[in-house]
N, C-alpha and C positions, 0 to 999 in steps of 0.2 A: 352759749354755755355748752360744753360738754355732754354726749346723755350720759356719760358715766355720772357727773355732780346733780345732774336732777334732780334725785335720788338721794336722798341719805342711806349714810349706811342700814340704821334700822329697817328700811325703804326695803333695801337691797337686800336685807337677810331674810325682810317676810318674806319674798319675792322667791328665795335659793331655797325656804325651806317651807311653800308651801309647791315647789316641785320636787322635792324630796318628799315630802310626805306623799303625796303623787303618783310616785313613781316607787314605793315602799308596795306596792299594791298593783304592779304589774312590770312585763318585760319591758311596756312602754319605755321611749326619748323622750322630753318635753323640754323645749329651750323656748325662752325669750331674747328676744334678740330687738336695742331702740338704735335708731339715728337719726338725727336732724329732720335730714330735708329726703323727700323722695321722687324723684324728677317725674318717672313714668306709671304706670298703672303697683300699687300697693304690695299683688299677688305674685305678678314678674318679680319682683322685687325681693318676694320672697322665694320666691324660687331659686333666684342665687344664693343668697344665705343661706339658704337650708343648701345648697347644696355643697358650700365651700367648707357649711360644719359636718358636713359628713353625715348627715342626717339618715340619708338614703340609703344609707351603709348599713342599717339597724338590720339585722338578720331577721326579723317578722316587718321589715318594712313598715314599723310602727310607733315612728316619729311625728310628734307635735309639734310646730313652729309655731310662736308668738309673733308676730314682727308688725314693729311698733315705732312711724316716723311722726318724732316729738313737735314737730313747727311745723311742719307740712300738717299734721293732724290725720291723718291717712292711718293703714293696717291693717293686718291680714291676718288669718288663722288659716295656715299648709299644714291638711295632712298627706302621711304618706298613702301610698296604694293599697296597704292592709288596712290600715284604721278608715279611707276614706270605704273600702269597698264593705263596711261591716254599719256602720251611722249610716245616721239616716240623709239626704240630700242637702235637708239646711238647717243640721247642727251646730257645722261649725258658724253660718248667721246666725243661727239661736245664739251661742254663744257672745259673738261679735255683736249683736247689737245691745248686750244685758251689758257689754265692760263699757261703750258709744253714753246706754244711759249715766252711769258710775261720770267716766272722765267728765261729764256735761257737768256735774255738782266740783270737779277736779280732784278727784280719789284714783289715781290713776294706778296708785299704784294695789289698793282694793278691787278695784277692774280686773284685773290684772290674776291675782291672785285666785282671784271667784273664776276669771277665766280655767287657769291654772286648773284647780279642783275639779271643773267638769269635763274640762277635758279628760286629769285622773279615773275618772268614775266611769266614764265608756273605756275608756284604756285596760283599766279590770277586768269589767265584764268581758268583754270580747279577748284580753291577750293578756289575763291573770300571771301572777309572780311564779314562776318557778322553784327550785330551792335556788338550782343554779346562774340564775340569772344575776347578771353584771351589770353595773354602768356601762355601755359602752361609748359612753360620749363625754368629753372633761366638757369641765364647765359650761354652770346651766345660763348664765345669761351672756350676755356679748353686748361689746355698742361700737358704733363707729360715728366718726366723728360726721 
């Protein structure tokens, strides 16, 4: 099954809504990427996707990518240099661990939405919304076979 078909439209809408709500309060950019397989370290794959989505081009280097390989059950959360300079060293691992707990009970959408909200809180703290902010990047969700 393709990753895009893994989720119902309601689940995709919920994840997009979580991103939109988080981004209302920050200049940061959050994206979620799903694919079936990850043959290498998931963080390495996340870096490739991060660059492909041009998330490193945000003005304040405050993009966050949640990368999930569904069939291989691997994931990574990658924050750009701006946000990584602000959050604690274990921040992304803490979010990832909470996601894993949700995933174990089959609540992938819920785990992702909670992770987006947590990332959004930190982005809001360090990169609050400015009235001239625009959504710099297209598409909140991306999928790859």
